[in-house]
N, CA, C and O of each residue as an XYZ file, in Angstrom:
856
protein
N      73.988     81.495     85.939
C      75.309     81.523     85.006
C      75.195     83.007     84.292
O      74.253     83.280     83.548
N      76.216     83.902     84.587
C      76.388     85.104     83.977
C      76.130     85.378     82.393
O      76.440     84.690     81.421
N      75.508     86.521     82.471
C      74.996     86.477     80.815
C      76.152     87.544     80.262
O      75.987     88.048     79.151
N      77.153     87.828     80.943
C      78.553     88.470     80.363
C      79.152     87.542     78.728
O      78.819     86.439     78.293
N      79.760     88.187     78.387
C      80.688     87.218     77.018
C      81.720     87.514     77.918
O      81.688     88.381     78.792
N      83.015     86.426     77.547
C      84.034     86.319     77.556
C      84.957     87.862     77.868
O      85.514     88.211     78.909
N      84.866     88.519     76.655
C      85.310     89.781     76.116
C      85.017     91.021     76.931
O      85.739     92.004     77.103
N      83.422     90.689     77.544
C      83.025     91.881     78.879
C      83.786     91.409     80.158
O      84.161     92.178     81.043
N      83.981     89.998     80.154
C      84.717     89.743     81.670
C      85.733     90.280     81.755
O      85.854     91.062     82.698
N      86.689     90.125     80.980
C      88.283     90.134     80.364
C      88.385     91.742     80.938
O      88.991     92.278     81.866
N      87.479     92.201     79.895
C      87.532     93.909     80.192
C      87.049     94.010     81.430
O      88.083     94.031     82.097
N      86.454     94.062     81.929
C      85.911     94.150     83.414
C      86.900     94.198     84.283
O      87.063     95.185     85.000
N      87.836     92.929     84.334
C      88.684     92.836     85.323
C      89.824     93.495     84.715
O      90.665     93.931     85.501
N      90.014     93.650     83.510
C      91.519     94.400     83.019
C      91.376     95.792     83.845
O      92.237     96.154     84.647
N      90.087     96.602     83.537
C      89.939     97.799     84.054
C      89.917     97.870     85.658
O      90.038     98.971     86.196
N      89.769     96.758     86.394
C      89.923     96.632     87.729
C      91.943     97.307     87.983
O      92.469     98.313     88.460
N      92.395     96.094     87.363
C      93.303     96.041     87.598
C      94.389     97.484     87.343
O      95.284     97.896     88.080
N      93.870     98.062     85.922
C      94.737     99.189     85.423
C      93.911    100.298     86.889
O      94.496    101.379     86.957
N      93.206    100.214     87.529
C      92.821    101.263     88.219
C      93.294    101.157     89.923
O      93.341    102.017     90.803
N      93.515    100.131     89.920
C      94.212     99.257     91.179
C      95.557     98.913     91.346
O      96.168     99.468     92.259
N      96.332     97.824     90.393
C      97.543     97.032     90.606
C      98.211     97.666     91.146
O      98.689     97.252     92.202
N      98.564     99.053     90.614
C      99.739     99.679     90.907
C      99.521     99.743     92.623
O     100.262     99.305     93.503
N      98.052    100.553     92.745
C      98.226    100.981     94.931
C      98.180     99.180     95.104
O      99.013     98.962     95.984
N      97.730     98.164     94.768
C      97.841     97.003     95.512
C      99.272     96.566     95.963
O      99.748     96.060     96.979
N      99.667     96.919     94.945
C     100.803     96.225     95.360
C     101.957     97.249     95.918
O     103.119     96.868     96.060
N     101.644     98.225     96.140
C     102.424     99.134     96.755
C     101.965     99.118     98.361
O     102.531     99.362     99.426
N     100.683     98.715     97.968
C     100.325     98.485     99.456
C     100.714     97.230    100.253
O     100.696     97.184    101.483
N     101.064     96.221     99.450
C     101.875     94.919     99.983
C     103.410     95.637    100.618
O     104.006     95.673    101.695
N     103.530     95.980     99.696
C     105.543     96.547    100.457
C     104.967     97.431    101.803
O     105.505     97.252    102.896
N     103.995     98.259    101.673
C     104.019     99.012    103.139
C     103.097     97.660    104.418
O     103.359     97.798    105.613
N     102.308     96.728    104.078
C     102.180     95.784    104.373
C     103.649     95.174    104.902
O     103.810     95.108    106.120
N     104.293     94.906    104.370
C     105.623     93.605    104.632
C     106.118     94.739    105.590
O     105.430     94.731    106.610
N     106.698     95.325    105.600
C     107.330     96.660    106.437
C     106.626     96.269    108.019
O     107.172     95.748    108.992
N     105.326     96.703    107.854
C     105.012     96.832    109.020
C     104.872     95.769    110.132
O     104.775     95.781    111.359
N     104.915     94.588    108.881
C     104.839     93.203    109.701
C     106.398     92.820    110.289
O     106.669     92.352    111.395
N     107.142     93.105    109.401
C     108.465     92.568    110.055
C     109.530     93.663    110.703
O     110.628     93.458    111.219
N     108.730     95.031    110.465
C     109.439     95.898    110.863
C     110.446     96.481    110.303
O     111.444     95.833    109.988
N     110.303     98.326    110.008
C     111.400     98.734    109.213
C     112.830     98.459    109.546
O     113.632     98.160    108.661
N     113.171     98.555    110.820
C     115.190     97.704    111.138
C     115.002     96.278    110.423
O     116.000     95.852    109.842
N     113.997     95.598    110.399
C     114.333     94.413    110.337
C     114.186     94.078    108.751
O     114.590     93.056    108.196
N     113.478     95.236    108.120
C     113.223     95.250    106.936
C     114.635     95.315    106.077
O     115.079     94.544    105.226
N     115.151     96.503    106.618
C     116.201     96.854    106.181
C     117.477     95.676    106.346
O     118.268     95.476    105.425
N     117.519     95.205    107.186
C     118.313     94.349    107.580
C     118.218     93.106    106.579
O     119.182     92.410    106.259
N     116.844     92.930    106.116
C     116.632     91.596    105.422
C     117.319     92.395    103.691
O     117.541     91.654    102.734
N     117.454     93.282    103.642
C     117.666     93.861    102.285
C     119.064     93.716    102.141
O     119.585     93.696    101.026
N     119.756     93.605    103.270
C     121.562     93.971    103.203
C     121.776     92.667    102.667
O     122.406     92.374    101.651
N     120.936     91.610    103.792
C     121.357     90.308    103.386
C     120.826     89.651    102.197
O     121.320     88.544    101.984
N     119.844     90.097    101.276
C     119.520     89.978    100.079
C     120.471     90.364     99.322
O     121.227     91.335     99.366
N     120.280     88.946     98.169
C     121.892     89.172     97.006
C     121.567     90.303     96.264
O     120.459     90.534     95.780
N     122.936     91.268     96.156
C     122.862     92.599     95.776
C     122.098     92.107     94.041
O     121.191     92.485     93.299
N     122.605     91.610     94.062
C     122.128     91.113     91.741
C     120.568     90.793     92.364
O     119.944     91.632     91.714
N     119.737     90.242     93.050
C     118.303     90.382     92.938
C     117.747     92.081     92.936
O     117.011     92.717     92.181
N     118.390     92.366     93.989
C     117.798     94.018     93.586
C     117.728     95.052     92.575
O     116.987     96.027     92.450
N     119.053     94.423     91.620
C     119.334     94.560     90.383
C     118.605     94.807     89.461
O     118.247     95.823     88.865
N     118.288     93.016     89.365
C     117.037     92.540     88.473
C     116.006     92.962     88.688
O     115.276     93.295     87.755
N     115.683     93.062     89.777
C     114.315     93.323     90.549
C     114.176     95.103     89.384
O     113.348     95.319     88.499
N     115.255     96.004     89.849
C     114.886     97.260     89.300
C     114.995     97.632     88.093
O     114.803     98.778     87.689
N     115.465     96.224     87.122
C     115.497     96.010     85.838
C     114.267     96.095     85.356
O     113.847     97.012     84.650
N     113.533     94.943     85.803
C     112.570     94.742     85.561
C     111.355     95.785     85.854
O     110.382     95.807     85.099
N     111.430     96.474     86.750
C     110.930     97.725     86.538
C     110.756     98.567     85.859
O     109.788     99.282     85.598
N     112.193     98.464     85.395
C     111.895     99.378     84.084
C     111.757     99.123     82.883
O     111.730    100.049     82.072
N     111.632     97.748     82.467
C     111.356     96.938     81.757
C     110.235     97.142     81.515
O     109.930     97.453     80.364
N     109.217     97.030     82.560
C     107.777     97.631     82.632
C     107.160     98.373     82.527
O     106.017     98.424     82.075
N     108.122     99.452     83.125
C     107.818    101.162     82.374
C     107.909    101.344     81.092
O     107.269    102.003     80.272
N     109.113    100.418     81.037
C     109.537    101.140     79.818
C     108.844    100.330     78.340
O     109.154    100.553     77.169
N     108.096     99.607     78.731
C     106.845     98.639     78.059
C     107.904     97.878     77.275
O     107.666     97.877     76.068
N     108.834     97.333     77.576
C     109.699     96.254     76.862
C     108.624     95.293     75.972
O     107.412     95.124     76.108
N     109.607     94.731     74.991
C     108.984     93.285     74.298
C     108.413     92.396     75.388
O     108.711     92.412     76.583
N     107.532     91.614     74.758
C     106.995     90.707     75.894
C     107.560     89.548     76.369
O     107.219     88.898     77.357
N     108.770     89.263     75.311
C     109.521     87.974     75.558
C     110.424     88.269     76.619
O     110.321     87.575     77.631
N     111.236     89.109     76.587
C     112.180     90.245     76.975
C     111.564     90.717     78.626
O     112.307     90.591     79.599
N     110.816     91.001     78.703
C     109.625     91.350     80.022
C     109.502     90.187     80.907
O     109.783     90.273     82.103
N     109.036     88.956     80.288
C     108.583     87.941     80.848
C     109.487     87.156     81.333
O     109.388     86.524     82.385
N     110.871     87.170     80.208
C     112.255     86.658     80.756
C     112.897     86.914     82.080
O     113.221     86.061     82.907
N     113.024     88.118     82.157
C     113.450     88.820     83.218
C     112.812     88.585     84.341
O     113.418     88.543     85.412
N     111.162     88.354     84.218
C     110.417     88.467     85.395
C     110.598     87.295     85.764
O     110.548     87.157     86.986
N     110.906     85.841     84.826
C     111.139     84.674     85.338
C     112.524     83.763     85.483
O     112.682     82.550     85.618
N     113.456     84.871     85.397
C     114.709     84.547     86.281
C     114.442     85.226     87.625
O     114.990     84.540     88.488
N     113.836     86.279     88.163
C     113.843     86.542     89.282
C     113.097     85.562     90.363
O     113.353     85.125     91.485
N     112.092     85.462     89.462
C     111.236     83.957     90.337
C     111.968     82.917     90.337
O     112.028     82.264     91.379
N     112.571     82.573     89.391
C     113.298     81.431     89.253
C     115.011     81.244     90.438
O     115.399     80.285     91.104
N     115.394     82.122     90.303
C     116.797     82.453     90.874
C     116.422     83.344     92.233
O     117.476     83.596     92.818
N     115.663     83.714     92.693
C     115.518     84.497     93.961
C     114.173     84.224     94.632
O     113.592     85.002     95.389
N     113.774     83.063     94.267
C     112.541     82.896     94.578
C     112.009     82.884     96.556
O     110.851     82.731     96.945
N     112.885     83.029     97.203
C     112.403     83.044     98.797
C     113.014     84.698     99.138
O     113.285     85.184    100.236
N     113.100     85.280     97.860
C     113.084     86.842     98.623
C     111.532     87.400     98.046
O     110.792     86.844     97.234
N     111.321     88.794     98.827
C     109.987     89.587     98.255
C     110.660     89.688     96.861
O     109.807     89.377     96.030
N     111.654     89.948     96.354
C     111.411     90.591     94.751
C     110.603     89.734     94.045
O     109.776     90.100     93.209
N     110.831     88.586     94.370
C     110.055     87.225     93.769
C     108.537     87.141     93.568
O     107.899     86.786     92.577
N     108.112     87.584     94.830
C     106.729     87.275     94.945
C     106.505     89.030     93.958
O     105.996     89.025     92.838
N     106.777     89.787     94.344
C     106.285     91.391     94.015
C     106.658     91.248     92.491
O     105.795     91.785     91.797
N     107.650     90.705     91.783
C     107.981     90.255     90.314
C     106.779     89.071     89.802
O     106.394     89.035     88.634
N     106.575     88.697     90.224
C     104.857     87.427     89.898
C     103.618     88.328     90.097
O     102.675     88.147     89.326
N     103.523     89.247     91.017
C     102.274     89.987     91.031
C     102.288     91.583     90.218
O     101.419     92.452     90.143
N     103.676     91.501     89.677
C     103.434     92.437     88.486
C     103.375     91.960     87.089
O     102.948     92.618     86.141
N     103.903     90.601     87.043
C     103.628     90.017     85.890
C     102.618     89.763     85.779
O     102.097     89.818     84.666
N     101.912     89.375     86.900
C     100.197     89.252     86.709
C      99.430     90.142     86.146
O      98.633     89.927     85.233
N      99.696     91.379     86.788
C      98.857     92.518     86.384
C      99.186     92.741     84.871
O      98.386     93.163     84.037
N     100.422     92.410     84.660
C     100.565     92.635     82.945
C      99.689     91.701     81.941
O      99.032     92.000     80.943
N      99.932     90.446     82.589
C      99.226     89.402     81.569
C      97.334     90.002     81.682
O      96.506     90.205     80.794
N      97.272     90.101     82.912
C      95.592     90.817     82.880
C      95.281     92.152     81.609
O      94.224     92.580     81.144
N      96.634     92.500     81.364
C      96.395     94.182     80.882
C      96.068     93.529     79.194
O      95.283     93.917     78.329
N      97.115     92.318     79.221
C      96.948     91.657     77.644
C      95.812     90.620     77.558
O      95.625     89.980     76.523
N      95.015     90.455     78.719
C      93.642     89.603     78.307
C      94.318     88.112     78.349
O      93.739     87.159     77.827
N      95.344     88.000     78.880
C      95.764     86.956     79.073
C      95.496     86.020     80.870
O      96.514     85.712     81.490
N      94.752     85.843     81.193
C      93.960     85.145     82.463
C      94.282     84.091     82.832
O      94.094     83.746     83.999
N      94.799     83.379     82.011
C      95.416     81.768     82.437
C      97.214     82.000     82.817
O      97.802     81.282     83.627
N      97.815     83.032     82.120
C      98.598     83.520     82.648
C      98.890     84.017     83.880
O      99.835     83.565     84.527
N      98.071     85.049     84.355
C      97.773     85.665     85.096
C      97.620     85.177     86.278
O      98.177     85.689     87.250
N      96.393     83.503     86.416
C      96.132     82.749     87.070
C      97.277     81.886     87.702
O      97.320     81.447     88.851
N      98.305     81.720     86.575
C      99.521     80.756     87.127
C     100.471     81.698     88.141
O     101.095     81.254     89.104
N     100.443     82.928     87.759
C     101.686     83.679     88.377
C     100.897     84.057     90.025
O     101.518     84.034     91.088
N      99.695     84.326     89.907
C      99.063     84.426     90.873
C      99.200     83.031     92.245
O      99.529     83.166     93.423
N      98.949     82.235     91.768
C      99.065     80.827     91.962
C     100.732     80.636     92.671
O     101.072     80.138     93.744
N     101.235     81.021     91.987
C     102.479     80.756     92.343
C     102.945     81.483     93.916
O     103.499     80.968     94.887
N     102.400     83.054     93.650
C     102.269     83.724     94.755
C     101.804     83.008     96.332
O     102.448     82.829     97.366
N     100.536     82.745     95.990
C      99.552     82.177     96.951
C     100.354     80.932     97.780
O     100.357     80.830     99.007
N     101.146     79.855     96.684
C     101.789     78.721     97.383
C     103.379     79.010     97.629
O     103.955     78.300     98.454
N     104.097     80.015     96.950
C     105.444     79.669     97.620
C     105.571     81.578     98.542
O     106.564     81.650     99.267
N     104.971     82.481     98.515
C     105.073     83.365     99.271
C     105.325     83.142    100.498
O     104.634     82.279    101.040
N     106.347     83.819    101.287
C     106.797     83.434    102.397
C     106.051     84.297    103.712
O     105.936     83.997    104.901
N     105.631     85.436    102.970
C     104.638     86.094    104.004
C     103.273     86.399    103.596
O     103.166     86.636    102.393
N     101.919     86.470    104.465
C     100.975     86.803    104.376
C     100.569     88.114    103.675
O      99.528     88.322    103.052
N     101.845     89.160    103.952
C     101.450     90.182    103.041
C     101.079     90.113    101.818
O     100.434     91.005    101.266
N     101.532     88.802    101.141
C     101.930     88.633     99.908
C     100.684     87.996     99.413
O      99.870     88.354     98.561
N     100.765     86.865    100.249
C      99.925     85.782     99.807
C      98.111     86.216     99.932
O      97.282     85.679     99.197
N      97.819     87.042    100.765
C      96.515     87.365    100.901
C      95.772     88.155    100.118
O      94.585     87.911     99.903
N      96.466     89.287     99.563
C      96.156     89.701     98.445
C      96.250     89.173     97.014
O      95.935     89.703     95.949
N      96.688     88.177     97.250
C      97.133     87.446     95.584
C      96.288     86.495     95.614
O      95.943     86.144     94.486
N      95.779     85.895     96.518
C      93.940     85.410     96.662
C      93.110     85.654     96.138
O      92.491     85.134     95.209
N      92.935     87.167     97.154
C      91.821     88.035     96.330
C      92.191     88.211     95.050
O      91.236     88.264     94.275
N      93.714     88.364     94.362
C      93.206     88.719     92.930
C      92.953     87.483     92.119
O      92.280     87.503     91.089
N      93.685     86.081     92.766
C      93.387     84.979     91.905
C      91.817     84.354     91.903
O      91.407     83.405     91.236
N      90.967     85.310     92.998
C      89.770     85.066     93.284
C      89.051     85.620     91.983
O      88.499     84.917     91.136
N      89.135     86.761     91.972
C      88.842     87.376     90.824
C      88.973     87.031     89.478
O      88.010     87.076     88.712
N      90.252     86.641     89.083
C      90.483     86.430     87.708
C      89.929     84.908     87.512
O      89.683     84.451     86.396
N      89.745     84.116     88.823
C      89.071     82.784     87.960
C      87.549     83.135     88.057
O      86.759     82.420     87.441
N      87.101     84.166     88.775
C      85.637     84.285     88.499
C      85.549     84.889     87.162
O      84.764     84.351     86.381
N      86.205     85.895     86.766
C      86.134     86.196     85.311
C      86.055     84.983     84.590
O      85.000     84.735     84.005
N      87.101     84.097     84.528
C      86.613     82.955     83.809
C      85.275     81.760     84.362
O      85.151     80.541     84.249
N      84.643     82.575     84.826
C      83.836     81.533     85.463
C      83.823     80.137     86.203
O      82.889     79.345     86.331
N      85.107     80.062     86.648
C      85.543     79.212     87.539
C      85.174     79.915     89.100
O      85.888     80.611     89.821
N      83.746     79.425     89.297
C      83.594     80.122     90.546
C      83.384     79.445     91.606
O      83.222     80.185     92.577
N      83.299     78.076     91.899
C      83.895     77.469     92.791
C      85.115     77.381     93.124
O      85.333     77.551     94.324
N      86.145     77.135     92.345
C      87.782     77.540     92.751
C      88.145     79.013     93.253
O      89.082     79.416     93.942
N      86.658     79.917     92.434
C      87.502     81.143     93.206
C      86.731     81.351     94.465
O      87.373     82.057     95.243
N      85.272     80.880     95.054
C      84.758     80.968     96.038
C      85.859     79.874     97.343
O      86.004     80.504     98.390
N      86.308     78.970     97.355
C      87.310     78.207     97.866
C      88.120     78.911     98.374
O      88.422     78.796     99.562
N      88.729     79.940     97.441
C      90.299     80.849     97.880
C      89.419     82.091     99.077
O      90.042     82.742     99.916
N      88.203     82.159     98.914
C      87.922     83.394    100.026
C      87.150     82.826    101.180
O      86.792     83.455    102.175
N      86.899     81.311    100.873
C      86.282     81.099    102.529
C      86.707     81.258    103.868
O      85.876     81.325    104.773
N      88.621     81.365    104.201
C      88.730     81.892    105.552
C      89.545     83.258    104.609
O      90.156     83.240    103.540
N      89.210     84.394    105.584
C      89.997     85.748    105.211
C      90.679     85.897    106.366
O      90.320     85.703    107.527
N      92.102     86.403    105.740
C      92.803     86.608    106.862
C      92.696     88.221    107.417
O      92.480     89.130    106.614
N      92.862     88.466    108.818
C      93.117     89.532    109.368
C      93.052     90.606    108.482
O      94.021     90.579    107.724
N      92.328     91.503    108.279
C      92.866     92.668    107.744
C      91.966     92.509    106.558
O      91.402     93.585    106.355
N      91.580     91.519    105.627
C      91.036     91.546    104.695
C      89.770     90.368    104.248
O      89.626     89.574    103.318
N      89.012     90.734    105.410
C      87.825     90.011    106.067
C      86.694     90.894    105.222
O      85.803     90.191    104.745
N      86.579     92.448    104.935
C      85.358     92.788    104.519
C      85.487     92.483    102.498
O      84.644     92.163    101.661
N      86.764     92.749    102.429
C      87.592     92.371    100.805
C      86.937     91.032    100.372
O      86.186     90.950     99.400
N      87.284     89.974    101.180
C      86.888     88.901    100.948
C      85.681     88.201    100.624
O      85.534     87.304     99.794
N      84.552     88.902    101.638
C      83.229     88.838    101.932
C      83.006     89.181    100.646
O      82.747     88.181     99.976
N      82.999     90.519     99.820
C      82.359     91.644     98.884
C      82.484     90.862     97.735
O      81.549     90.547     96.998
N      83.912     90.488     97.564
C      84.404     89.807     96.506
C      83.336     88.250     96.263
O      82.971     87.683     95.233
N      83.184     88.066     97.171
C      82.154     86.462     97.276
C      80.960     86.850     97.031
O      80.318     86.266     96.158
N      80.469     87.791     97.664
C      79.204     88.579     97.654
C      79.231     88.788     95.522
O      78.428     88.382     94.681
N      80.389     89.496     95.395
C      80.016     89.467     93.620
C      80.182     88.592     93.098
O      79.121     88.314     92.539
N      80.911     87.877     92.882
C      80.788     85.870     92.842
C      79.293     85.481     92.785
O      78.814     85.155     91.700
N      78.621     85.499     93.775
C      77.803     84.664     94.130
C      76.597     85.487     93.306
O      75.915     84.681     92.674
N      76.271     86.491     93.185
C      76.097     87.424     92.333
C      75.926     87.534     90.832
O      74.885     87.661     90.188
N      77.335     87.447     90.367
C      78.052     87.105     89.045
C      77.198     85.667     88.462
O      76.793     85.579     87.303
N      77.028     84.618     89.474
C      76.467     83.547     89.035
C      74.754     82.977     89.100
O      74.260     81.876     88.858
N      74.301     83.970     89.437
C      72.913     84.468     89.933
C      72.393     83.686     91.113
O      71.365     83.010     91.063
N      73.125     83.808     92.127
C      72.573     83.142     93.586
C      72.339     84.553     94.641
O      73.179     84.889     95.476
N      71.282     85.140     94.454
C      71.006     86.572     94.925
C      71.086     86.025     96.311
O      71.716     86.744     97.087
N      70.723     85.210     96.676
C      70.337     84.785     98.090
C      72.137     84.629     99.373
O      72.449     85.020    100.498
N      72.714     83.929     98.383
C      74.102     83.410     98.661
C      75.038     85.167     98.951
O      75.618     85.577     99.957
N      74.827     85.813     97.614
C      75.320     86.832     97.383
C      74.785     88.257     98.769
O      75.616     89.068     99.179
N      73.682     88.252     99.134
C      73.459     89.173     99.923
C      74.074     88.652    101.086
O      75.036     89.325    101.457
N      73.798     87.606    101.811
C      74.274     86.817    102.796
C      76.213     87.126    103.335
O      76.725     87.463    104.403
N      76.741     86.818    102.059
C      78.365     87.847    101.639
C      78.140     88.894    102.002
O      78.523     89.073    103.158
N      77.378     90.260    101.256
C      77.434     91.265    101.601
C      77.070     91.653    103.278
O      77.452     92.619    103.938
N      76.353     90.720    103.593
C      76.111     91.488    104.897
C      77.083     91.353    105.827
O      77.382     92.074    106.779
N      77.789     89.780    105.214
C      79.223     90.020    106.044
C      80.056     90.554    105.974
O      80.716     90.685    107.005
N      80.514     91.160    104.772
C      81.001     92.284    104.531
C      81.040     93.790    105.227
O      81.793     94.631    105.719
N      79.926     93.551    104.962
C      79.431     94.912    106.505
C      79.993     94.727    107.681
O      80.764     95.627    108.016
N      79.870     93.930    108.350
C      79.724     93.458    109.754
C      81.572     93.030    110.034
O      82.026     92.592    111.091
N      82.307     93.292    108.857
C      83.491     92.975    109.123
C      84.451     93.842    109.665
O      84.677     94.780    108.900
N      85.260     93.878    110.969
C      85.692     94.864    111.312
C      86.782     95.503    110.365
O      87.275     96.559    110.764
N      87.305     94.890    108.916
C      88.225     95.478    108.139
C      87.487     96.713    107.389
O      88.198     97.627    106.970
N      86.158     96.765    107.217
C      85.479     97.339    106.447
C      85.745     98.950    106.368
O      85.421     99.815    107.181
N      86.339     99.056    105.305
C      86.659    100.683    104.528
C      85.193    101.459    104.418
O      84.155    101.340    103.768
N      85.737    102.322    105.443
C      84.167    103.347    105.556
C      83.486    103.763    104.026
O      82.297    103.941    103.761
N      84.522    103.839    103.243
C      84.291    104.365    102.016
C      83.530    103.170    100.934
O      83.078    103.433     99.820
N      83.534    101.953    101.532
C      83.144    101.043    100.766
C      82.021    100.329    101.157
O      81.767     99.229    100.666
N      81.033    101.081    102.354
C      80.320    100.506    103.066
C      79.135    101.167    102.420
O      78.054    100.611    102.617
N      79.145    102.422    101.573
C      77.686    102.516    100.232
C      77.989    101.803     99.251
O      77.114    101.291     98.552
N      79.095    101.665     99.056
C      79.065    100.904     97.427
C      77.969     99.156     98.065
O      76.968     98.697     97.515
N      78.637     98.651     99.241
C      78.336     97.321     99.439
C      76.572     97.251     99.672
O      75.877     96.268     99.414
N      76.066     98.621    100.249
C      74.887     98.896    100.693
C      74.146     98.903     99.087
O      73.190     98.203     98.755
N      74.756     99.730     98.365
C      74.125     99.732     97.153
C      73.820     98.116     96.139
O      72.815     97.910     95.459
N      74.778     97.340     96.281
C      74.800     96.148     96.120
C      73.591     95.301     96.117
O      72.957     94.715     95.240
N      73.475     95.451     97.550
C      72.316     94.889     98.323
C      71.141     95.148     98.187
O      70.255     94.313     98.368
N      70.866     96.774     97.724
C      69.836     97.235     97.116
C      69.095     96.811     96.096
O      67.893     96.593     95.949
N      70.579     96.689     95.029
C      70.497     96.431     93.712
C      69.700     94.640     93.908
O      68.972     94.123     93.062
N      70.102     94.026     95.200
C      69.237     92.560     95.001
C      68.028     92.786     95.811
O      67.892     91.905     96.661
N      67.312     93.484     95.818
C      65.946     93.816     96.575
C      66.091     93.619     97.923
O      65.101     93.191     98.516
N      67.547     93.926     98.830
C      67.406     94.011    100.256
C      67.015     95.214    100.833
O      67.597     96.214    100.412
N      66.250     95.347    101.612
C      65.918     96.207    102.704
C      66.955     96.552    103.441
O      67.614     95.721    104.067
N      67.290     98.260    103.440
C      68.427     98.596    103.554
C      68.471     98.329    105.024
O      69.367     97.763    105.650
N      67.100     98.946    105.567
C      66.498     99.759    106.622
C      66.441     98.168    107.999
O      66.048     98.073    109.162
N      67.092     97.169    106.959
C      66.731     95.930    107.895
C      68.324     95.606    108.113
O      68.537     94.409    108.306
N      69.251     96.281    108.117
C      70.833     96.144    108.096
C      70.976     96.884    109.701
O      71.800     96.570    110.560
N      69.970     97.891    109.795
C      70.294     98.797    111.090
C      70.249     97.890    112.413
O      70.470     98.393    113.515
């Protein structure tokens, strides 16, 4: 069991989202374009209701300008409710999840991420949403549910899923399971070379002889 307080857990996940949240969502947009192709993406946007785009841009403006909480959530929920089959809804839900994390509202953040996991029509949205949902659940010490989300890693996310699984196992005090997950992360084809050293450091902290990994 973790020795961290609830406040420390929330601070950790909030700091991560502040540092990485925007890049994560930007990466999702890039991934969507790569999956369906630039021409198809443009065609889809043309078919998408013009009002959905307008509402989404207004929502981003409200987010940037730090609009009152009630107004921001109302705008976001309108997009999700009225345009749930468009990419704008999934993107809005991800932004709202980040907003809730920054306000220490982890239950609300989990609800937004669950919506993306259950309703988004592209794996480009679902895969990172599952990853972030697992992180939020782990911060609430809902370890079993978090690990369940990470069991099947989609292509391109293998290393991040296994690394987070290792983090969760280490947090709950399961050093052997954590080491096994970190080893799998190191073997994943999607491993970012810049993260290799960090994962090896985590293994070293668990007492694993790094020479045995060669």
